[in-house]
N, CA, C and O atoms as a Maestro MAE file, in Angstrom:
{
 s_m_m2io_version
 :::
 2.0.0
}

f_m_ct {
 s_m_title
 :::
 protein
 m_atom[232] {
  # First column is atom index #
  i_m_mmod_type
  r_m_x_coord
  r_m_y_coord
  r_m_z_coord
  i_m_residue_number
  s_m_chain_name
  s_m_pdb_residue_name
  s_m_pdb_atom_name
  i_m_atomic_number
  :::
  1 25 9.032 57.352 27.900 1 A "MET " " N  " 7
  2 3 8.350 56.571 27.740 1 A "MET " " CA " 6
  3 2 7.680 55.615 28.833 1 A "MET " " C  " 6
  4 15 8.052 55.431 29.992 1 A "MET " " O  " 8
  5 25 6.737 55.129 28.248 2 A "ALA " " N  " 7
  6 3 5.821 54.564 29.317 2 A "ALA " " CA " 6
  7 2 6.578 52.799 29.388 2 A "ALA " " C  " 6
  8 15 6.807 52.147 28.369 2 A "ALA " " O  " 8
  9 25 6.786 52.432 30.439 3 A "VAL " " N  " 7
  10 3 7.301 51.361 30.720 3 A "VAL " " CA " 6
  11 2 6.334 50.608 31.775 3 A "VAL " " C  " 6
  12 15 5.870 51.017 32.839 3 A "VAL " " O  " 8
  13 25 6.139 48.929 30.879 4 A "PRO " " N  " 7
  14 3 5.317 48.373 32.151 4 A "PRO " " CA " 6
  15 2 5.386 48.250 33.544 4 A "PRO " " C  " 6
  16 15 6.494 48.511 34.012 4 A "PRO " " O  " 8
  17 25 4.638 47.972 34.222 5 A "PHE " " N  " 7
  18 3 4.690 47.967 35.640 5 A "PHE " " CA " 6
  19 2 5.443 46.509 36.403 5 A "PHE " " C  " 6
  20 15 6.109 46.254 37.406 5 A "PHE " " O  " 8
  21 25 4.820 45.736 35.146 6 A "ARG " " N  " 7
  22 3 4.666 44.019 35.616 6 A "ARG " " CA " 6
  23 2 5.479 43.380 33.934 6 A "ARG " " C  " 6
  24 15 5.027 43.689 32.831 6 A "ARG " " O  " 8
  25 25 6.414 42.693 34.096 7 A "ARG " " N  " 7
  26 3 6.000 41.393 33.272 7 A "ARG " " CA " 6
  27 2 5.296 40.997 32.619 7 A "ARG " " C  " 6
  28 15 4.376 40.428 33.206 7 A "ARG " " O  " 8
  29 25 5.220 41.000 31.283 8 A "THR " " N  " 7
  30 3 4.211 40.020 30.586 8 A "THR " " CA " 6
  31 2 4.709 38.906 30.448 8 A "THR " " C  " 6
  32 15 5.766 38.685 29.855 8 A "THR " " O  " 8
  33 25 3.826 37.884 31.112 9 A "SER " " N  " 7
  34 3 3.900 36.420 31.075 9 A "SER " " CA " 6
  35 2 4.234 35.506 30.028 9 A "SER " " C  " 6
  36 15 3.258 35.522 29.279 9 A "SER " " O  " 8
  37 25 5.134 34.676 29.552 10 A "LYS " " N  " 7
  38 3 4.674 33.754 28.205 10 A "LYS " " CA " 6
  39 2 3.553 33.146 28.108 10 A "LYS " " C  " 6
  40 15 3.288 32.606 27.035 10 A "LYS " " O  " 8
  41 25 2.712 33.090 29.094 11 A "THR " " N  " 7
  42 3 1.138 32.741 28.542 11 A "THR " " CA " 6
  43 2 0.313 33.533 28.481 11 A "THR " " C  " 6
  44 15 -0.823 33.105 28.276 11 A "THR " " O  " 8
  45 25 0.487 34.873 28.614 12 A "ALA " " N  " 7
  46 3 -0.210 36.546 28.031 12 A "ALA " " CA " 6
  47 2 -0.020 36.735 27.001 12 A "ALA " " C  " 6
  48 15 -0.926 36.952 26.197 12 A "ALA " " O  " 8
  49 25 1.306 36.711 26.679 13 A "LYS " " N  " 7
  50 3 2.219 36.998 25.369 13 A "LYS " " CA " 6
  51 2 1.572 36.290 24.213 13 A "LYS " " C  " 6
  52 15 1.179 36.795 23.161 13 A "LYS " " O  " 8
  53 25 1.508 34.417 24.773 14 A "ARG " " N  " 7
  54 3 0.881 33.657 23.449 14 A "ARG " " CA " 6
  55 2 -0.539 33.771 23.020 14 A "ARG " " C  " 6
  56 15 -0.988 33.707 21.876 14 A "ARG " " O  " 8
  57 25 -1.124 33.943 24.077 15 A "LYS " " N  " 7
  58 3 -2.388 34.634 24.211 15 A "LYS " " CA " 6
  59 2 -2.733 35.418 22.871 15 A "LYS " " C  " 6
  60 15 -3.439 34.941 21.983 15 A "LYS " " O  " 8
  61 25 -1.957 37.097 22.821 16 A "ARG " " N  " 7
  62 3 -2.103 37.816 22.090 16 A "ARG " " CA " 6
  63 2 -1.670 37.561 20.979 16 A "ARG " " C  " 6
  64 15 -2.237 38.215 20.104 16 A "ARG " " O  " 8
  65 25 -0.645 36.662 20.509 17 A "ARG " " N  " 7
  66 3 -0.178 36.046 19.036 17 A "ARG " " CA " 6
  67 2 -1.306 35.038 18.460 17 A "ARG " " C  " 6
  68 15 -1.178 34.591 17.321 17 A "ARG " " O  " 8
  69 25 -2.466 34.672 19.307 18 A "THR " " N  " 7
  70 3 -2.701 33.241 18.641 18 A "THR " " CA " 6
  71 2 -3.413 33.724 17.174 18 A "THR " " C  " 6
  72 15 -3.659 32.725 16.498 18 A "THR " " O  " 8
  73 25 -3.802 34.967 16.512 19 A "HIS " " N  " 7
  74 3 -4.611 35.062 15.616 19 A "HIS " " CA " 6
  75 2 -3.684 35.747 14.727 19 A "HIS " " C  " 6
  76 15 -4.049 36.638 13.960 19 A "HIS " " O  " 8
  77 25 -2.545 35.352 14.823 20 A "LYS " " N  " 7
  78 3 -1.088 35.783 13.632 20 A "LYS " " CA " 6
  79 2 -1.362 34.379 13.592 20 A "LYS " " C  " 6
  80 15 -1.233 33.714 14.620 20 A "LYS " " O  " 8
  81 25 -1.797 33.760 12.313 21 A "LYS " " N  " 7
  82 3 -1.729 32.731 11.520 21 A "LYS " " CA " 6
  83 2 -2.189 32.687 10.259 21 A "LYS " " C  " 6
  84 15 -3.294 33.175 10.023 21 A "LYS " " O  " 8
  85 25 -1.377 32.061 9.169 22 A "LEU " " N  " 7
  86 3 -1.829 32.011 8.074 22 A "LEU " " CA " 6
  87 2 -3.152 30.863 7.588 22 A "LEU " " C  " 6
  88 15 -3.086 29.835 8.262 22 A "LEU " " O  " 8
  89 25 -4.125 30.859 6.727 23 A "SER " " N  " 7
  90 3 -5.121 29.916 6.749 23 A "SER " " CA " 6
  91 2 -4.905 29.593 5.541 23 A "SER " " C  " 6
  92 15 -4.316 30.433 4.861 23 A "SER " " O  " 8
  93 25 -5.323 28.235 4.865 24 A "ALA " " N  " 7
  94 3 -5.383 27.531 3.829 24 A "ALA " " CA " 6
  95 2 -6.218 28.812 2.773 24 A "ALA " " C  " 6
  96 15 -6.965 29.637 3.300 24 A "ALA " " O  " 8
  97 25 -5.949 28.806 1.244 25 A "PRO " " N  " 7
  98 3 -6.943 29.283 0.629 25 A "PRO " " CA " 6
  99 2 -8.167 28.164 0.264 25 A "PRO " " C  " 6
  100 15 -8.108 26.935 0.307 25 A "PRO " " O  " 8
  101 25 -8.961 28.785 0.001 26 A "SER " " N  " 7
  102 3 -10.243 28.016 -0.073 26 A "SER " " CA " 6
  103 2 -10.289 27.597 -1.561 26 A "SER " " C  " 6
  104 15 -10.313 28.384 -2.506 26 A "SER " " O  " 8
  105 25 -10.296 26.293 -1.635 27 A "ILE " " N  " 7
  106 3 -10.003 26.066 -3.242 27 A "ILE " " CA " 6
  107 2 -11.261 24.804 -3.689 27 A "ILE " " C  " 6
  108 15 -11.197 23.761 -3.037 27 A "ILE " " O  " 8
  109 25 -12.146 24.887 -4.558 28 A "SER " " N  " 7
  110 3 -13.294 24.130 -4.725 28 A "SER " " CA " 6
  111 2 -12.749 23.209 -6.005 28 A "SER " " C  " 6
  112 15 -11.587 22.852 -6.199 28 A "SER " " O  " 8
  113 25 -13.813 22.956 -6.746 29 A "ILE " " N  " 7
  114 3 -13.686 21.779 -8.240 29 A "ILE " " CA " 6
  115 2 -14.474 22.633 -8.840 29 A "ILE " " C  " 6
  116 15 -15.524 23.044 -8.345 29 A "ILE " " O  " 8
  117 25 -14.062 22.936 -9.864 30 A "ASP " " N  " 7
  118 3 -15.304 23.417 -10.971 30 A "ASP " " CA " 6
  119 2 -16.165 22.217 -11.465 30 A "ASP " " C  " 6
  120 15 -15.879 21.021 -11.524 30 A "ASP " " O  " 8
  121 25 -17.053 22.735 -11.728 31 A "LYS " " N  " 7
  122 3 -18.031 21.833 -12.375 31 A "LYS " " CA " 6
  123 2 -17.941 21.823 -13.677 31 A "LYS " " C  " 6
  124 15 -17.806 20.678 -14.108 31 A "LYS " " O  " 8
  125 25 -17.964 22.776 -14.615 32 A "THR " " N  " 7
  126 3 -17.423 22.311 -15.675 32 A "THR " " CA " 6
  127 2 -16.079 21.684 -16.370 32 A "THR " " C  " 6
  128 15 -16.116 20.784 -17.210 32 A "THR " " O  " 8
  129 25 -14.931 22.283 -15.901 33 A "SER " " N  " 7
  130 3 -14.021 21.402 -16.082 33 A "SER " " CA " 6
  131 2 -13.602 20.364 -15.445 33 A "SER " " C  " 6
  132 15 -13.002 19.399 -15.919 33 A "SER " " O  " 8
  133 25 -13.991 20.598 -14.099 34 A "GLY " " N  " 7
  134 3 -13.422 19.589 -13.053 34 A "GLY " " CA " 6
  135 2 -12.046 19.899 -12.793 34 A "GLY " " C  " 6
  136 15 -11.268 19.065 -12.329 34 A "GLY " " O  " 8
  137 25 -11.810 20.772 -13.005 35 A "ASN " " N  " 7
  138 3 -10.412 21.725 -12.248 35 A "ASN " " CA " 6
  139 2 -10.258 21.866 -11.041 35 A "ASN " " C  " 6
  140 15 -11.244 21.745 -10.314 35 A "ASN " " O  " 8
  141 25 -9.087 22.137 -10.533 36 A "TYR " " N  " 7
  142 3 -9.268 22.846 -8.811 36 A "TYR " " CA " 6
  143 2 -9.027 24.052 -9.263 36 A "TYR " " C  " 6
  144 15 -8.130 24.387 -10.037 36 A "TYR " " O  " 8
  145 25 -10.220 25.012 -8.541 37 A "VAL " " N  " 7
  146 3 -9.834 26.549 -8.341 37 A "VAL " " CA " 6
  147 2 -10.393 27.233 -7.484 37 A "VAL " " C  " 6
  148 15 -11.299 26.893 -6.723 37 A "VAL " " O  " 8
  149 25 -9.930 28.114 -7.566 38 A "MET " " N  " 7
  150 3 -10.209 29.135 -5.928 38 A "MET " " CA " 6
  151 2 -11.072 30.278 -6.463 38 A "MET " " C  " 6
  152 15 -10.991 30.977 -7.473 38 A "MET " " O  " 8
  153 25 -11.957 30.223 -5.400 39 A "GLY " " N  " 7
  154 3 -13.320 31.303 -5.284 39 A "GLY " " CA " 6
  155 2 -12.779 32.069 -6.140 39 A "GLY " " C  " 6
  156 15 -11.627 32.212 -6.548 39 A "GLY " " O  " 8
  157 25 -14.242 32.776 -6.467 40 A "HIS " " N  " 7
  158 3 -14.168 34.291 -7.305 40 A "HIS " " CA " 6
  159 2 -13.079 34.391 -7.994 40 A "HIS " " C  " 6
  160 15 -12.434 35.391 -7.680 40 A "HIS " " O  " 8
  161 25 -12.539 33.656 -8.938 41 A "ARG " " N  " 7
  162 3 -11.753 33.667 -9.907 41 A "ARG " " CA " 6
  163 2 -12.061 33.151 -11.303 41 A "ARG " " C  " 6
  164 15 -12.807 32.189 -11.480 41 A "ARG " " O  " 8
  165 25 -11.541 33.732 -12.166 42 A "VAL " " N  " 7
  166 3 -12.053 33.125 -13.581 42 A "VAL " " CA " 6
  167 2 -10.939 32.352 -13.904 42 A "VAL " " C  " 6
  168 15 -9.735 32.520 -13.709 42 A "VAL " " O  " 8
  169 25 -11.817 31.160 -14.628 43 A "ASP " " N  " 7
  170 3 -10.450 30.091 -15.210 43 A "ASP " " CA " 6
  171 2 -9.614 30.583 -16.047 43 A "ASP " " C  " 6
  172 15 -10.336 30.869 -17.002 43 A "ASP " " O  " 8
  173 25 -8.388 30.918 -16.360 44 A "LYS " " N  " 7
  174 3 -7.764 31.509 -17.559 44 A "LYS " " CA " 6
  175 2 -7.797 30.694 -18.754 44 A "LYS " " C  " 6
  176 15 -7.706 31.165 -19.888 44 A "LYS " " O  " 8
  177 25 -7.961 29.156 -18.418 45 A "LYS " " N  " 7
  178 3 -7.824 28.100 -19.291 45 A "LYS " " CA " 6
  179 2 -8.974 28.455 -20.409 45 A "LYS " " C  " 6
  180 15 -8.684 28.862 -21.534 45 A "LYS " " O  " 8
  181 25 -10.486 28.221 -19.892 46 A "THR " " N  " 7
  182 3 -11.574 28.416 -20.562 46 A "THR " " CA " 6
  183 2 -12.532 29.657 -20.590 46 A "THR " " C  " 6
  184 15 -13.424 30.017 -21.359 46 A "THR " " O  " 8
  185 25 -11.920 30.226 -19.301 47 A "GLY " " N  " 7
  186 3 -12.973 31.757 -19.731 47 A "GLY " " CA " 6
  187 2 -14.036 31.748 -18.646 47 A "GLY " " C  " 6
  188 15 -14.659 32.805 -18.536 47 A "GLY " " O  " 8
  189 25 -14.492 30.372 -17.505 48 A "MET " " N  " 7
  190 3 -15.766 30.090 -17.364 48 A "MET " " CA " 6
  191 2 -15.541 31.096 -15.583 48 A "MET " " C  " 6
  192 15 -14.513 31.421 -14.989 48 A "MET " " O  " 8
  193 25 -16.830 31.280 -15.281 49 A "TYR " " N  " 7
  194 3 -17.016 31.853 -14.131 49 A "TYR " " CA " 6
  195 2 -18.149 31.655 -13.957 49 A "TYR " " C  " 6
  196 15 -19.049 32.014 -14.717 49 A "TYR " " O  " 8
  197 25 -18.316 30.862 -12.605 50 A "LYS " " N  " 7
  198 3 -19.357 30.239 -12.235 50 A "LYS " " CA " 6
  199 2 -20.576 29.312 -13.211 50 A "LYS " " C  " 6
  200 15 -21.784 29.132 -13.057 50 A "LYS " " O  " 8
  201 25 -19.911 29.006 -13.911 51 A "GLY " " N  " 7
  202 3 -20.497 28.364 -15.023 51 A "GLY " " CA " 6
  203 2 -21.215 28.822 -16.319 51 A "GLY " " C  " 6
  204 15 -21.998 28.156 -16.997 51 A "GLY " " O  " 8
  205 25 -20.713 30.331 -16.567 52 A "ARG " " N  " 7
  206 3 -20.873 31.256 -17.420 52 A "ARG " " CA " 6
  207 2 -19.610 31.559 -18.531 52 A "ARG " " C  " 6
  208 15 -18.548 31.747 -17.938 52 A "ARG " " O  " 8
  209 25 -19.534 31.619 -19.570 53 A "GLN " " N  " 7
  210 3 -18.643 32.082 -19.929 53 A "GLN " " CA " 6
  211 2 -18.527 33.508 -20.077 53 A "GLN " " C  " 6
  212 15 -19.281 34.159 -20.801 53 A "GLN " " O  " 8
  213 25 -17.438 34.078 -19.289 54 A "VAL " " N  " 7
  214 3 -16.774 35.468 -19.174 54 A "VAL " " CA " 6
  215 2 -15.775 36.258 -20.559 54 A "VAL " " C  " 6
  216 15 -15.933 37.199 -21.336 54 A "VAL " " O  " 8
  217 25 -14.529 35.034 -20.225 55 A "LEU " " N  " 7
  218 3 -13.897 35.416 -21.549 55 A "LEU " " CA " 6
  219 2 -13.753 34.996 -22.545 55 A "LEU " " C  " 6
  220 15 -13.924 33.782 -22.432 55 A "LEU " " O  " 8
  221 25 -13.441 35.337 -23.912 56 A "ASP " " N  " 7
  222 3 -13.114 35.144 -24.863 56 A "ASP " " CA " 6
  223 2 -11.773 34.536 -24.935 56 A "ASP " " C  " 6
  224 15 -10.855 35.340 -25.098 56 A "ASP " " O  " 8
  225 25 -11.393 33.012 -24.829 57 A "VAL " " N  " 7
  226 3 -10.062 32.629 -24.821 57 A "VAL " " CA " 6
  227 2 -9.474 32.116 -26.518 57 A "VAL " " C  " 6
  228 15 -9.886 31.323 -27.365 57 A "VAL " " O  " 8
  229 25 -8.496 32.913 -26.428 58 A "LYS " " N  " 7
  230 3 -8.183 32.366 -28.109 58 A "LYS " " CA " 6
  231 2 -7.160 31.651 -28.258 58 A "LYS " " C  " 6
  232 15 -6.861 31.227 -29.374 58 A "LYS " " O  " 8
  :::
 }
 m_bond[231] {
  # First column is bond index #
  i_m_from
  i_m_to
  i_m_order
  :::
  1 1 2 1
  2 2 3 1
  3 3 4 2
  4 3 5 1
  5 5 6 1
  6 6 7 1
  7 7 8 2
  8 7 9 1
  9 9 10 1
  10 10 11 1
  11 11 12 2
  12 11 13 1
  13 13 14 1
  14 14 15 1
  15 15 16 2
  16 15 17 1
  17 17 18 1
  18 18 19 1
  19 19 20 2
  20 19 21 1
  21 21 22 1
  22 22 23 1
  23 23 24 2
  24 23 25 1
  25 25 26 1
  26 26 27 1
  27 27 28 2
  28 27 29 1
  29 29 30 1
  30 30 31 1
  31 31 32 2
  32 31 33 1
  33 33 34 1
  34 34 35 1
  35 35 36 2
  36 35 37 1
  37 37 38 1
  38 38 39 1
  39 39 40 2
  40 39 41 1
  41 41 42 1
  42 42 43 1
  43 43 44 2
  44 43 45 1
  45 45 46 1
  46 46 47 1
  47 47 48 2
  48 47 49 1
  49 49 50 1
  50 50 51 1
  51 51 52 2
  52 51 53 1
  53 53 54 1
  54 54 55 1
  55 55 56 2
  56 55 57 1
  57 57 58 1
  58 58 59 1
  59 59 60 2
  60 59 61 1
  61 61 62 1
  62 62 63 1
  63 63 64 2
  64 63 65 1
  65 65 66 1
  66 66 67 1
  67 67 68 2
  68 67 69 1
  69 69 70 1
  70 70 71 1
  71 71 72 2
  72 71 73 1
  73 73 74 1
  74 74 75 1
  75 75 76 2
  76 75 77 1
  77 77 78 1
  78 78 79 1
  79 79 80 2
  80 79 81 1
  81 81 82 1
  82 82 83 1
  83 83 84 2
  84 83 85 1
  85 85 86 1
  86 86 87 1
  87 87 88 2
  88 87 89 1
  89 89 90 1
  90 90 91 1
  91 91 92 2
  92 91 93 1
  93 93 94 1
  94 94 95 1
  95 95 96 2
  96 95 97 1
  97 97 98 1
  98 98 99 1
  99 99 100 2
  100 99 101 1
  101 101 102 1
  102 102 103 1
  103 103 104 2
  104 103 105 1
  105 105 106 1
  106 106 107 1
  107 107 108 2
  108 107 109 1
  109 109 110 1
  110 110 111 1
  111 111 112 2
  112 111 113 1
  113 113 114 1
  114 114 115 1
  115 115 116 2
  116 115 117 1
  117 117 118 1
  118 118 119 1
  119 119 120 2
  120 119 121 1
  121 121 122 1
  122 122 123 1
  123 123 124 2
  124 123 125 1
  125 125 126 1
  126 126 127 1
  127 127 128 2
  128 127 129 1
  129 129 130 1
  130 130 131 1
  131 131 132 2
  132 131 133 1
  133 133 134 1
  134 134 135 1
  135 135 136 2
  136 135 137 1
  137 137 138 1
  138 138 139 1
  139 139 140 2
  140 139 141 1
  141 141 142 1
  142 142 143 1
  143 143 144 2
  144 143 145 1
  145 145 146 1
  146 146 147 1
  147 147 148 2
  148 147 149 1
  149 149 150 1
  150 150 151 1
  151 151 152 2
  152 151 153 1
  153 153 154 1
  154 154 155 1
  155 155 156 2
  156 155 157 1
  157 157 158 1
  158 158 159 1
  159 159 160 2
  160 159 161 1
  161 161 162 1
  162 162 163 1
  163 163 164 2
  164 163 165 1
  165 165 166 1
  166 166 167 1
  167 167 168 2
  168 167 169 1
  169 169 170 1
  170 170 171 1
  171 171 172 2
  172 171 173 1
  173 173 174 1
  174 174 175 1
  175 175 176 2
  176 175 177 1
  177 177 178 1
  178 178 179 1
  179 179 180 2
  180 179 181 1
  181 181 182 1
  182 182 183 1
  183 183 184 2
  184 183 185 1
  185 185 186 1
  186 186 187 1
  187 187 188 2
  188 187 189 1
  189 189 190 1
  190 190 191 1
  191 191 192 2
  192 191 193 1
  193 193 194 1
  194 194 195 1
  195 195 196 2
  196 195 197 1
  197 197 198 1
  198 198 199 1
  199 199 200 2
  200 199 201 1
  201 201 202 1
  202 202 203 1
  203 203 204 2
  204 203 205 1
  205 205 206 1
  206 206 207 1
  207 207 208 2
  208 207 209 1
  209 209 210 1
  210 210 211 1
  211 211 212 2
  212 211 213 1
  213 213 214 1
  214 214 215 1
  215 215 216 2
  216 215 217 1
  217 217 218 1
  218 218 219 1
  219 219 220 2
  220 219 221 1
  221 221 222 1
  222 222 223 1
  223 223 224 2
  224 223 225 1
  225 225 226 1
  226 226 227 1
  227 227 228 2
  228 227 229 1
  229 229 230 1
  230 230 231 1
  231 231 232 2
  :::
 }
}
């Protein structure tokens, strides 16, 4: 099994791990209802998507 010749420093290890993080979801305000919605999702209460009626809500 391969063994590293030199020990990996703390700085090098932390630089490599900087990309492993969570990002906040993109939330916007719906123009028709005024509620906060996530992008590319149909509103369950109204059935609207991009200002158009997509689903028939009972």
